[in-house]
C-alpha positions in Angstrom: -46.2 -26.0 -44.2 -49.6 -27.6 -43.5 -51.1 -26.3 -40.3 -53.6 -27.6 -37.9 -56.0 -24.9 -36.5 -54.5 -23.7 -33.3 -57.9 -22.4 -32.2 -59.8 -25.6 -32.9 -57.2 -27.6 -31.0 -57.1 -25.2 -28.1 -60.9 -25.3 -27.8 -61.0 -29.1 -28.1 -58.3 -29.6 -25.5 -59.9 -27.2 -23.0 -63.3 -28.9 -23.4 -62.0 -32.5 -23.1 -59.7 -31.7 -20.1 -62.2 -29.6 -18.3 -65.4 -31.4 -19.0 -65.0 -34.9 -20.3 -62.0 -36.3 -18.5 -62.9 -39.2 -16.1 -61.2 -39.8 -12.9 -59.2 -43.1 -12.9 -61.1 -46.0 -11.6 -59.3 -49.2 -10.5 -59.0 -51.4 -13.5 -59.8 -48.7 -16.1 -58.9 -50.1 -19.5 -55.9 -47.8 -20.2 -54.2 -47.5 -16.9 -53.3 -50.5 -14.8 -52.0 -48.7 -11.7 -50.6 -45.3 -10.4 -48.3 -44.6 -7.5 -46.1 -41.8 -6.0 -42.6 -43.1 -5.5 -40.8 -41.7 -2.4 -37.1 -41.3 -3.2 -34.9 -39.4 -0.9 -34.1 -36.0 0.7 -31.1 -34.0 -0.6 -28.8 -32.1 1.8 -30.5 -28.8 0.9 -33.9 -30.2 1.9 -35.3 -30.8 -1.6 -37.1 -34.1 -2.0 -36.9 -36.4 -4.9 -40.1 -38.3 -5.8 -41.8 -39.6 -8.9 -45.2 -40.2 -10.4 -45.5 -43.7 -11.8 -48.2 -44.7 -14.3 -48.4 -48.3 -15.4 -50.3 -48.6 -18.7 -52.1 -51.6 -20.1 -50.8 -53.4 -23.1 -51.1 -51.3 -26.3 -51.6 -48.0 -24.5 -49.3 -44.9 -24.6 -49.2 -41.5 -22.9 -47.7 -38.2 -24.0 -44.5 -36.4 -23.3 -44.5 -32.8 -22.0 -44.6 -31.7 -25.7 -47.0 -34.1 -27.2 -46.9 -33.1 -30.9 -49.3 -31.0 -33.1 -52.5 -32.7 -32.0 -51.6 -34.2 -28.7 -52.8 -33.4 -25.2 -50.1 -31.8 -23.0 -50.0 -33.1 -19.5 -51.2 -30.6 -16.8 -50.6 -30.7 -13.1 -52.6 -29.1 -10.3 -50.5 -28.9 -7.0 -52.9 -26.6 -5.2 -54.1 -29.2 -2.7 -50.5 -30.2 -1.7 -48.9 -28.9 1.4 -45.4 -27.7 2.3 -44.5 -27.3 -1.4 -42.7 -24.2 -2.5 -41.8 -25.2 -6.1 -41.4 -28.3 -8.3 -39.2 -29.3 -11.2 -39.9 -32.2 -13.4 -37.2 -34.4 -14.9 -38.8 -36.0 -18.0 -37.2 -39.2 -19.3 -36.4 -39.5 -23.0 -39.7 -40.2 -24.8 -40.3 -42.5 -27.7 -41.7 -41.6 -31.2 -44.8 -43.6 -32.2 -46.7 -43.5 -35.4 -50.3 -44.6 -35.6 -52.3 -44.3 -38.8 -49.9 -41.6 -40.1 -50.1 -39.5 -36.8 -47.0 -39.1 -34.8 -47.1 -39.1 -31.1 -44.3 -38.4 -28.7 -44.5 -40.2 -25.4 -44.2 -43.5 -23.5 -45.7 -46.9 -23.8 -46.1 -49.5 -21.1 -45.1 -47.2 -18.2 -44.0 -43.7 -17.3 -41.9 -42.9 -14.3 -41.8 -39.1 -14.1 -39.2 -37.9 -11.4 -40.0 -34.6 -9.7 -37.8 -32.5 -7.5 -39.9 -30.8 -4.7 -38.6 -27.8 -2.8 -40.5 -27.7 0.5 -41.5 -24.5 2.3 -40.2 -26.0 5.6 -37.5 -28.7 4.9 -37.9 -30.1 8.4 -41.6 -31.0 7.9 -43.1 -33.8 5.7 -44.3 -32.9 2.3 -48.0 -33.8 1.6 -48.5 -34.5 -2.2 -52.0 -34.1 -3.5 -51.8 -33.7 -7.2 -54.3 -33.9 -10.0 -52.7 -34.8 -13.3 -54.6 -34.4 -16.5 -53.1 -36.3 -19.5 -54.0 -38.1 -22.7 -53.7 -41.8 -23.3 -53.8 -43.5 -26.7 -54.5 -46.8 -28.2 -56.3 -46.6 -31.5 -57.7 -43.2 -30.5 -56.5 -40.8 -27.8 -58.7 -39.9 -24.8 -58.2 -37.6 -21.8 -57.8 -38.8 -18.3 -57.6 -37.3 -14.8 -55.4 -39.1 -12.3 -55.1 -38.3 -8.6 -51.9 -38.8 -6.7 -51.9 -38.5 -2.9 -49.1 -39.4 -0.4 -47.0 -38.1 2.4 -43.2 -37.9 1.8 -41.6 -38.4 5.2 -38.1 -39.5 6.4 -34.8 -39.1 4.6 -35.2 -42.0 2.2 -38.1 -44.0 0.8 -38.1 -47.7 -0.1 -35.0 -48.9 -1.9 -36.9 -50.2 -4.9 -38.6 -46.9 -5.4 -35.3 -45.0 -5.2 -33.8 -47.4 -7.8 -36.8 -46.7 -10.1 -36.3 -42.9 -9.8 -32.6 -43.1 -10.4 -33.2 -45.2 -13.5 -35.7 -42.7 -14.8 -33.3 -39.8 -14.1 -30.6 -41.7 -16.1 -32.9 -41.4 -19.1 -33.0 -37.6 -19.0 -31.8 -36.0 -22.3 -28.3 -34.7 -22.1 -27.6 -31.0 -22.4 -26.7 -29.5 -25.8 -23.3 -28.5 -24.4 -22.4 -32.0 -23.2 -23.5 -33.4 -26.5 -21.1 -31.0 -28.4 -23.9 -29.1 -30.0 -22.3 -25.7 -29.5 -24.3 -22.5 -30.0 -27.5 -23.0 -32.0 -28.5 -20.1 -34.4 -32.1 -19.2 -35.1 -33.7 -16.9 -37.6 -37.4 -15.9 -37.6 -39.7 -14.1 -40.0 -43.4 -13.1 -39.6 -46.2 -14.9 -41.4 -49.9 -14.0 -41.6 -50.9 -15.8 -38.4 -47.6 -15.9 -36.4 -44.0 -16.6 -37.3 -41.7 -19.1 -38.8 -38.6 -20.1 -36.9 -35.6 -21.9 -38.4 -32.8 -23.3 -36.3 -29.4 -24.3 -37.6 -28.1 -27.5 -35.9 -24.9 -29.3 -36.4 -26.0 -32.1 -38.8 -23.2 -34.5 -37.9 -24.7 -34.7 -34.3 -28.2 -35.6 -35.5 -29.2 -38.9 -37.1 -31.4 -39.2 -40.2 -34.2 -40.7 -38.1 -34.0 -38.2 -35.2 -37.0 -36.0 -34.5 -36.5 -32.2 -33.5 -39.1 -30.7 -31.2 -39.5 -27.0 -30.4 -41.1 -25.6 -27.2 -42.0 -22.3 -25.7 -42.9 -21.4 -22.1 -46.3 -20.3 -23.3 -48.1 -23.6 -24.2 -51.0 -21.6 -25.8 -48.7 -20.9 -28.8 -49.2 -23.8 -31.3 -46.0 -25.1 -32.8 -45.9 -27.3 -35.9 -43.9 -30.4 -36.4 -40.3 -29.5 -37.5 -39.5 -29.8 -41.2 -35.8 -30.9 -41.6 -33.5 -30.2 -44.5 -29.7 -30.6 -44.7 -27.3 -28.0 -46.1 -23.8 -29.6 -46.1 -22.9 -30.3 -42.5 -25.8 -28.2 -41.1 -29.4 -29.4 -40.3 -32.1 -26.8 -40.7 -35.2 -27.4 -38.5 -38.2 -25.2 -39.3 -41.5 -24.7 -37.5 -44.5 -22.4 -37.7 -45.6 -20.8 -34.4 -49.1 -19.5 -34.1 -50.4 -17.6 -31.0 -54.0 -17.5 -30.0 -54.3 -14.0 -31.6 -53.2 -15.5 -35.0 -50.9 -12.5 -35.6 -47.1 -12.1 -35.7 -45.5 -11.7 -32.3 -42.2 -10.9 -30.6 -40.1 -13.9 -29.7 -37.4 -14.1 -27.1 -35.0 -16.6 -28.6 -33.5 -17.4 -25.1 -36.8 -19.0 -24.2 -36.9 -21.4 -27.2 -36.3 -25.0 -26.1 -35.2 -27.5 -28.7 -35.1 -31.3 -28.1 -33.5 -33.8 -30.5 -34.9 -37.2 -29.9 -33.2 -40.3 -31.3 -33.8 -44.0 -30.8 -31.3 -44.3 -28.0 -30.5 -40.8 -26.9 -32.0 -37.3 -26.7 -30.4 -33.8 -26.4 -31.9 -30.8 -24.7 -31.0 -27.4 -26.0 -31.9 -24.4 -24.0 -32.2 -21.2 -26.0 -30.9 -20.2 -29.5 -29.2 -17.1 -30.9 -29.8 -14.9 -33.9 
C-alpha cells in the first residue's frame, strides 16, 4: 500500500496550524459567516449548542477524520468558562474528489452540534473557542476561527434549535442499529507500524461506500482503506504508522470504523480479534 510520510505530514500540519493560519476576517474568501447556535438545556443540565460555518461557493471543509493528507479540526476551549466537558456530534460527511485527491467533509455549510456539560448547571456557559480547520477549493489552506457567546436560559431561538436538531438527525447510526454485528479485526506488524484488517458484513456496505478508521491518538497516521470482497464479507485494510515509525501495541476496543455512503453512515466502536 502506497504511504504518505507520516512525519512530513505531521510537520506540515503543525507548521501551518501554529504559524500560518490567519484569523477569519469578515468577508474572507472561503468563509461567509460563523455563528454559535444556542439550542436548549437538558434536564440533567447539559446544554446543546452548535458551531455553524457558512462557506462560500466552491469551498469545503474537513470532517473529524479528514483523510490521508487533510487537516484534522482542532478546538481550544481553554478560554471558555463553566465548561466541564464537551462531546461533538458530527453529521455524516460527504466524499469529495479533487484532482485525484479524496477529501472527507462538508461543502456549503457545517453545523456541528456540541453537547456541553457545565461545571455549575445553574449558571450560564461562556463559550470562547478557537477552532483550527482546513478549507479547500482548488487547494487546501488552514484557518483559525473564533467563536464567542454566552449560553443562557433554557432554550435558544427556535430557528437555531431546528438547525441543531436537523444536524443531529444526520449523525451516523450505530453499528448495532445498522445490523453490523461484531466486527473482527486482525493485525500484523510492518517495518514502520502495523497493518490492520477488519472483516465487515459485505451485504451491509454498498460498492461505493467509503470505510474510515480512527484511533484516539491522532498522531498515528492511518492510510485510506483498501477494500476487497470475499463472498459476503468485505475486508477493509489500512496501514497505521506512529510517530516513532515502529510496530506498536493496539487496543482493538479503541478502533473506530465509519462506513460512509451517499445517503447514510454507520459508526462502529471497537473491533474484536
